N, C-alpha and C positions, 0 to 999 in steps of 0.2 A: 660504644665504640668506634661504629660503622660511620654516623657521625658525625665525629670528629677527624676521623680519619679521610672524609669524603674535604669539611674544611681545612684541612689544615692545603689539599692539595687544590682546591678552588687558590685562599692566600697565595700557591705559592701559580699558580699562575695569572694571577693576576701581577706581580712583581716581576714575575717575566714578561709580561706585557708594559708594568710603568717602566723596564728598565732597558724594555729593545720600540724601540717606535720609530717612525719616519718625521722630520721634518724638512723644512727649509724648501717650501715648494721648487720657490725663487730663484732657491741657489745659494750660493755665497762666495764672497770671493779672500785675498788669505794675502795681504803686503808686506806683513807683518812679522817678525817670531811672537812679539807677545799676544797678538791676532788667533795662531799654533795654539800657545801654553793654555788660553784665557778658552779654548774653544769648549772644553764640557764645565767653566761654569758659568756662558754662557748660556748654553745650551746644553744642558743636563740629558742626560738622559736618549738624547739622541746619536739615534747610532744609525740610521736607515736617510742617508738626503736624494731630498726627491730630484731634484734639481742638476744644475752647472756647477760643478766646483774645480776653481783659479786657482795656483799658491803659485804668484810672482811676486816676492820682494825682496830691495839688495840685503837685510838685513837676517832672513832664513838661513839655520844652519840645521835643522834638525824638523822632523815634521812628529812628536812623538807624543804631540797633544788632538794625537784621531785616529790614537789606537782604538777610536771603542768603535771607529766609523767600521763598518760591514757592506755597506750596500751607499755606493753611487746611482741614481736613479739618471742622470746626466749624464754631460760630458766629462772626464778630471782631465787638462789642465797643468803642467809644472813647469812651468817655463820661465826663462832670468834671473833667477835665483843663485845669482856668481858664487857664496861658500857652500853653499848644500851638496854635500858627501856622498849622502846615501837618504833611499828612499822612508826609513826606518818610524816603528810609527803605522807604518801602513800593512803591519799586516793580518789585521783581520779584516781587511777588505778582496769580498769573494767576489762581488760582480756589478763593472758598468756594461749604464744599460745606451750608455752611447758614446762615442773617441775618446782614446786613451791620445794623450801628446807632451809627452815629454823633452822641451826642449831649449836650445842655449842655457844649459847649465852644467860654466864655467868646471867647474870640482868636480858635478859629476859620478862619480868612482862602480856604482853598482846598484842597481834597482829590485836587486837582493827579496824587499820589502814585498812583493805581487808576486810571491811565488804561492800565495793562493789564492789567488785570480781566478775564476773557470770560465768565467764569459765576458766578450766585451760585446759590443754591439754598433758601433761603428768605427769609423779607420781607425789605425794604429801608427801612428811617426813620431818616432822617437828618432833623433839631427839636435844636431849644434851639440853635442855634448862630448870635447875633446875628449875628455879620459876613461872614459866609459867603455871599460874593460870584456862584459858579457850583455848579455838579456838573456839569459839562462833563465830567467824567473819565469817566462814564458811559457813553461813543460805546459802547464794543462790549457791553455788555447787551442782547441783542432780546428776552429775556423775565425772570419772575420766578417763581416759586414759591410764589409768598408775596404776602402788600401789601406796597403800593408808599404809604407816610405818610411827605412833605417839612411839615412843619409847624414855628411859629414860631422862621422864620432870615427874620431883619427886615431882613435887606438884600440875599435876594434878588430877584432883577429876572426872573428866567426860566427856563426849567426844561431850555435847549438843555442838551447829555447825551444828552435819552430822547429823540432824535430814533428812534434801532434801533430804541426800544421797539413789539412789537406783539402781546406780550399780557401780564395779571396776573393768575395765578391765588390773587384775592385780593381784598381793600379798594384801591380808589386816593381817600386822604386829602389834598387838598390845604387846608392851615390855613394863616390867621393868618402871612403869610409879604406882610410889609406896605408893601413895594417892589413885590411882584412885582405885571409888565403887560402878563406876555402866556402863555400854556399851549400856544401853536403849533407845540410841540418834537413834545406829542403830536400828532401827524396820522398818524401811523402807525398806533397805537396803538388794534386792532378790540375785543379781548372785556378782561373787567378777571374775573369772575367771581366778583361782590364789592360791600360796597356803593359809592356812589359821594359823596364830599364835598365839595366850594367852600366853604369858610368860614370865612368873614372876611378876607381878603384887597382892607385897603381903595381897592386903589391898581388892582384888576383889573379891565379894562371891556366884555371879549370874551370865551366860551365857546369860542372857534375854537381849533381844534386840536385838541378829541374826539370832532368832529364823530364821527371811521368806526367807533369803541363802538360794539358790536351791540349793542343795551340790553337785549336780551333778556338776558346775561350781568350786567346788570348789578342789583341785589338789591332795592336802594332807594338812594332819589336824593333829596340832602339840597346845598340851597344858599340858604342864610341865607350875611346882614351884610356883603356887599362890598357896597359904598356904592357906587359909582361901577357897576357890574354894571347894561349895557342888551341887551351880547346875547348870546342864552340860547337865538334857534330856529336852534343848531345843531342836524342831521339826527339826531342819539344822542335829541339833549330833548325835541327834538319828535317823536319814535315812543316815548320813556316817556312822555310824558304823554299821547299819545293814546290811549293800551294797558297802566296803568299792572303792569307784571304782580310788582310788593312797594310799599310805603310813598313817602309824596311827603312832604318838609317844605320847603318855599319860603318865603319870607317875609328883609324887610328889608332888599333888598336895592333897587336903582335902578330906576326904569322901564322900563318894559316885564316888567321881571323881578321884580316886588316878586309874585305868585304865583302859581298855576297856570293858573289863568285867565288872566291878561297873559301868561304866553310860549304857550301856544294861541293866543291873538292872533295874535300877532306869530307862531306859527308859522301859518296860518289855517283854526283850526277852532276850534270851542266843546267844550267836554266837559262834563257831568252830576258827577255823584259819582267821587270820587277810592273805586276799586271797597278800598281797604287804607288811606284816608290820607293824610294830617293834614289839621286846617284850624287856620288859625293867625288869630287877630280881633286887633289890634292898634293899631285907632284906630275909630272910630265908621264911618266910611266905607268896614272890611271885614265890620261888620254891615251895615247896608244892603245893601252888593252885593252879598251874596252870593243872595240867589235870582234874579240874571240871573245871576250867575258862578257858580253850581251851577244853573239851574235843573232841576227836579222832584225835586231832590234834596232825601227826607224821609229817608228811613236811613241814618242816615250813619256810616260803617265806621270805622276808627278814629280816629286822637285829635281832640279838640278843646280847644284849649287857648285863652283870651278874656283878658287883659291888657292894660292903655292909663288912664294917666291921665285921657282926654281921652274915656271912653267914659261916654254917658248913660245911656243902653238897649241895650236886646237885641230888641225887636222885629222885627229886621228875621231873625231863628233862630223866629219861630212857624212856617214850615211844618216843622222839625224833629217828627218823633215816635220815635226812636230813636237813641242814640249805640252807636256796636258796641264802643267803646275806651274810657279813658279823655276826662273831664268835667274843664279846671279854670280857676278863673273867681281870675283874682286879680289883684293890685296896682294898684287903684283905690278913684283919692279922690271920682268921680264917680258912679261908677256905683248908682243909691235904687232899682232894683231886682233882681229877675229876671222878671221879665214881660216874653212874650215865648220863656220857654221850656214853657211853658203845654202844648202839645201834648207833649215827654217824655212817654211811658212807660215808659222802661227804660233802663238806662245799661250798658253790659257787662262793662267795665274800673269804674279808681275814680273818685269823684268831689271833690273838691278845691275848697272856696274857704276866702282866704286872705287878710290883710290887704284885708278891701273894708271903706273905712273911712265908706259912709254908708249901705249898708244895716239895715234895725231889724229883720227878722227873710227869709223865707226862702222867700217868697210869691214864684210864677213854676215851681216843682215840683208848682203842684196835683194832678198825673196821676202825674207820679211811681211807683211800682209796684215795681217793683226795685230794687239796683245789686248785680253780678256783680262786686265788686271791694271795696274799705274806704268809707266815708266820710267825710273829713277834711275839720271846721269850726274852721278855725283864726285868731286873732290880726285879730278881725274885729268892731271897737274898738267899733261905734253899734247891733252886735247885740243886739237884748234876750231877740231867743222864735226857738224855731222855727218858726214857721206858715207854712203853708206845703208842708209834710211829711203833710200829714194820711193821705194813702193810698199812703205808704211802708209795706211791713210785710212788704220782707226785705232784707237786707245782710250782702250769702256773705261778705263778706272781716269786715273791722274798722270798731267804729263810733270816732272819737276825738274828742274836743270842747274843745281847748284852748283857754285865752288869750285868752278872750273877754270881755270885761271886765264888760257889762253885761249881762250875760245871766242871770237869778235862776233859772229851771229847763231841762226840757226840753223843758218839753208844747211838741206839734206834732206829737210822734213817735209820737203815742197809739196807730196801730195799728200800729206795728210789734210784731211775733215774735218773728225772727228774725234772729237776730245768727251770722254763721259759725262767727267765729271770738275775738277780745278787744274790751272794751266798755272805753275808757278817755274817765274828767273828771277833766281836766288843769290843772289857774292859772286856771280862772272866778272871779274874785274878786265878783262878787255873788251867784255858783249861793247858793240858802238851801235848796235840795230837787230831789233825782233825778225830781220825777214830770211823768211822760209817760214812763218803761218798764215800766210796769206790764204789759203785756201777754206783757215778758222773761220767759222761764221754765229756758230753761235757755242757759250760756255756753257753749262753745268752746273759747275759749281762755281770757283770762287780764280781772282785774276789776282795773281800776287805779281807786280815788279819791283822790287827793293834791293835797297848798297849792290848794285850794281855802277860801277863809281865812274865808268866810261860812257853807258849811256847816255844818247847828245838824244834819243828821238825813236821814242811806241812803232816806228816802218815796220812794215808786217802787221799792223793791227786792222786795219783798215778794211775789212769786212766785217768785223767783228764787231753786230748787231743787239747781242745779248747777252747779255749776263749775268746770267739765274743766282749765283750771290753774292761776294763781298768785292767789289774791286780797289786794290788796293796799290798804289807809286809812291814806293816810299823811301826817302835815302838814296838817293840814284843823283849824288850833289853834280852832279854836268849836265842830268836832260834840260832839255832848253822847253822842248815845245811835245806836248801831248794832241798836237794836231789830227795825228792816223786815227785816233780813237775816230772820227767824223761821220761815221755810219751809226757810233754805239746809241741806240732810244733808249737800252730798259738795263739796267740794275737792281736784281731783286734782293741783295745785301744792303751795304755799309757801303760810303764815298768817303776810301778814305789819300788823302793827300797832301803828306806831312813828306820837310823836309828835301826839299829837292833844291837845292839851293839857288840854279841859275831857272829858274820854272817862273814867267813872269806872267802866265795869264792862264785859263783855262779851254783857252780852244780850243774845239774837237767834241764838247760836251753841247754843241747845241742843240742837239735833237732828244737830249737826255730831258725827259719832260717827270718823274718821276722817278723813289729813289728810298726801296725800298724799307731798308734803315737810317742807320747815319750819318750824316756826313761831316764831314772832317778836314779842315783846312788846317794844317800845324806845322811851321818852323817852315814857310819856304820868305826866304828873307828876302826874296828878289821878284815877292807875288806882286806885282801891284792896282792888276784892275781883277775881279773874278768873271770878267767877260769868256764867252760858251759856261755861262749856266742863264741864261739869257731864256732858253724857257722851264728853267721849273717850275715843279706847284706845286711840288708834294712835297716831304721828304716822311720814313714811317718811324723817323728816329731822333735823334739829338742832331741841330744844326753846335757844330762850334764851329769859331774863327778863331785862331789860337800863334800870336805871338811869327803874325806876316809882317813884317816890318812896315815896309816899304806900302801896302797896301793901301790907296786911298781912299775907297767907295764903294757902298755897297748895291752901287744900285746895277746890275747884271742881276740881283735877286728879284727885280722887280714886281715880277711874275710871281714869286713864290704866297702860294695858303694859308698852307698848315704844314705842321714840324711833327707833332705828337711825342714831344719831349720835352729836352730843357736847352734851350735859346743861350750859348756861352758866345762869349765875344770877348777877347782878352787879350793883352800884350801887343795892341797893334799898334806901334808908336806912329804912325802914318795915318789914323783913323781918324778923322771930327767929325765926322753926323754920320748914321745909323738909318741912314734915308736910302729907301733900298727894298726895308724890312719891312715896312709899311703897309702890306696889303693879308700880315699873317694875323689868322686868323687868331686874337688871345686865348681863345679859348683849346686851341691843339701845344699852348707852354704850357711846360707842367712847373718847370724849374727857370730862375730869371739872374745871370751870370753876366755884371756888365765891371771889367774890372780890369787896369793898366792900360788906357785904351790915350788918347787926346782927347775924345768925345765932349763937344760940347755942345752941340743939338742933339737926346737921344727922345725929346715930347713927338717922337712920333704916336698914329696914330696904335696901334701894337701897341705901343707901348705902354702909350696910358690908359687902354684899356687894359692892361691887362693888369696894374697897376692899379686901377677901380676897384678889382674883383683875383687877386692873386688867389694860386690855385697851389703854389708850393713854398721854396726858400727865394728869394727878393736881394743878392748881395750885388749891391753901385758901391764900388768904390774909386776912392785913385784914378782921375780919370781928369780934365781938366773943366772949368769953373760951368758950371748949368746942369751936369753929369757925374757929377764928383756925390750925387749920396741918391738916397730912396726919398730924403725929404724935395732936396733939389729938382726934382726931373717931376716927379710928382706938383710941384707948380707951376712947373716949367706951363706940364702940360695944364691947369687950370684956367694960367693969362694964355694961350693958344685957344682953346673955346670961347673965352669973351672975345678974341682977336675975330673970328671964325662971325661970317653972318650967319643968325640960330636961325635957325626950319625946324619940322616936323616936317615928317612924310609919313604913310603908310600904306603898306602893304596887305593886297584883303583883296580871294576871296583866301589866308591860309590854313588847312591844308585847296589844293584847286586843281582843276581839273585838265580847260584849254587854257584859260588866259587869270594872266595877273595883273589887275591896278592899279596906279601908284595915285596918293592925294597927295600933292605937297603943295606945304602954308607959305606967304607970301610969292607968287608966280615966280617959283622959281622953278626954271627948268631943270629936268635932265638931260644932259648932255649922252649915255651910255651906259646901256647894260652888258656886266657881265655876268655868265651863271657856271657854277660849276658843281661835276660833283661830289659824291663822297671822297676819290681820289684824288682832286684837284686840276680833275682834265677841264678845260674849256669848252663847255658843252652847248654855248650859245649865246650869239653878241647882236646886241642888237645898238643902235647909236640912232639918238633923238626917238627915242620911241612909244611918244603922244601918247604918253601917260597909258600905255597898257603897253601888253606883252602877250604873242603869240606862243603853247608852253606845252601843244597840244605833240606837239613830238616825241615832248620828252616822258624817260620812264620814270613810272612810279616809282617812288623814291626820297629823298634829305637830302636836298641842294643848299646850295652859298651864295647869295647873290649880291652882284657892289655895285652901288648904284654913285653915278657920275653927275654930282653938282655943282652946280657953278664952282671945275677944279676940287671941292672933297670929296674923297670915297667916301661910302657908312657900306658898310658889310652886314647881313641879316642871312635867316637864313627859312627858307620856304619849304611845304612835301604837296612834291607831285601826286594826287592820290594816283 
């Protein structure tokens, strides 16, 4: 009898094990109702899913097929299911090992099926469910090992269901819940260890309910655009504002919650500076009250944001001497000047002046000396000059000047000598020169001059000698010359000169011998010559010359030795010959495109050598006879070789120590030797070398040697030990 009972119990245990087992360690995605319905058929006895579960499909209406699932070891994401009205089918679920996301389910009105869940191991996000009425099914959750985000649930009226929650190890975000009337359900929450954000809950009148959060567990505080919020003087908020451990972002609420000083006053104390910021000025009252709201505050830490159609002046800010973060002044049609900022000498972050439709200059920044970030001056319709920045000598980030339609020059920043990154002058339709930046010698990032329709020259750039990134001169339809770049000798990135219709030459680039990236000359319809590129020896990327309809020749590129990319010569209607590209090392060409030109002479040495052993794609078509196909060019190359006086020569020894010798057949004379390093720089030149040359002064490495023998060039390589 005892043995029978034992075997019955053992059988029951095995049956339970068989009926309850873990599965799907890689997780599972459900994208249709049929996949939900057939889950138990395809995965019998699968009750504990080890991986992540994603439920997302346009025809999923119910989750009944998942009613045996008790545990999800990974995350559960239920998102973008338009007809799904409830989570019925998940009633057996008790544990989610990682996060829970319920996002953008248009018809979802309740999540009661989650009422048996007692543990969620990661972040909870309930967002974008416009019909969701409550979250009461979360009442078993006492802690969240991640953030909690309740956002954009337009029908949610309360947070009932979170009353047992005591701890969040992450952010608490309650945002854009338009019917939310109360957060009292959070009364037992005592720690969040992240940001606290209460944003755009337009019917929320009070913060009662978050009283017990330890203010030291809040890393930043944001309370904004809660239209009827009047009660903010709860203990956690008062404690945070009295001694902020992080940034404060409070604005756009109702009376007593409009600004940090308003809340502090209702808490029964005053404040001076916010040690981490931030400051928001959206009305003239905010400006005028600054010194009474923040007495003795002159060194402002954090960010300052000034914006509003009703602003008249900034006089109330004349006590400020420095700003530690960013300064943004934007979107005002009434602010006539920046006077009031006269005592500011430094700004640690970015400065943005944008959409100020009533200022004509920058007067007000007269004592500003340094900007730790970038300076952006954008879309100020009436701005005619940069006067007011006369003492600015350093910008550690970018200088970006764009879409200021009445700006005629850059005069006003004449003392600026350092731009830490890039200079961009874009879409300023009245600017005729760049006068004002004469003290800039080096640009570490990019120089971008584009879409300035009245710009005729680059006056002001005369002293720039180095550009670390790209040089882009684009779509300046009146630009006639770039001669003012005469001292530029180094471009670390791409050189792009395109769609400058009045530009006739590239004179001004004579000192540039190396371009680190691509060289692109495109759509300059009036360009007749590449004169200005005569010193160029090496390009670190593609060489493309496209749609320069009046371009007659490429002779200015005769010193170019390598390109390290594709060679594209396309749609240049006046170009008949590739002469000028002769000396390019064929091995440095990856692809070759010759198309849509009037070319009839293509059988130069570099092209012939490339076609003898192409390393990539070759497209030769729609040119004139002799260059109209790959076959035509190859035939011309063979014919030109037969016409040359044939000879052979040898370079020895290779590798060499101090001297190299030339053995030439047929009593031919070597007229000239040029040796280039791997950067394409000419490091040795010798005429009539008498069949040997001294290389003892060269460093060890690989060199290219160009021999001129009876007007014929031959290029080879050797190694200096």
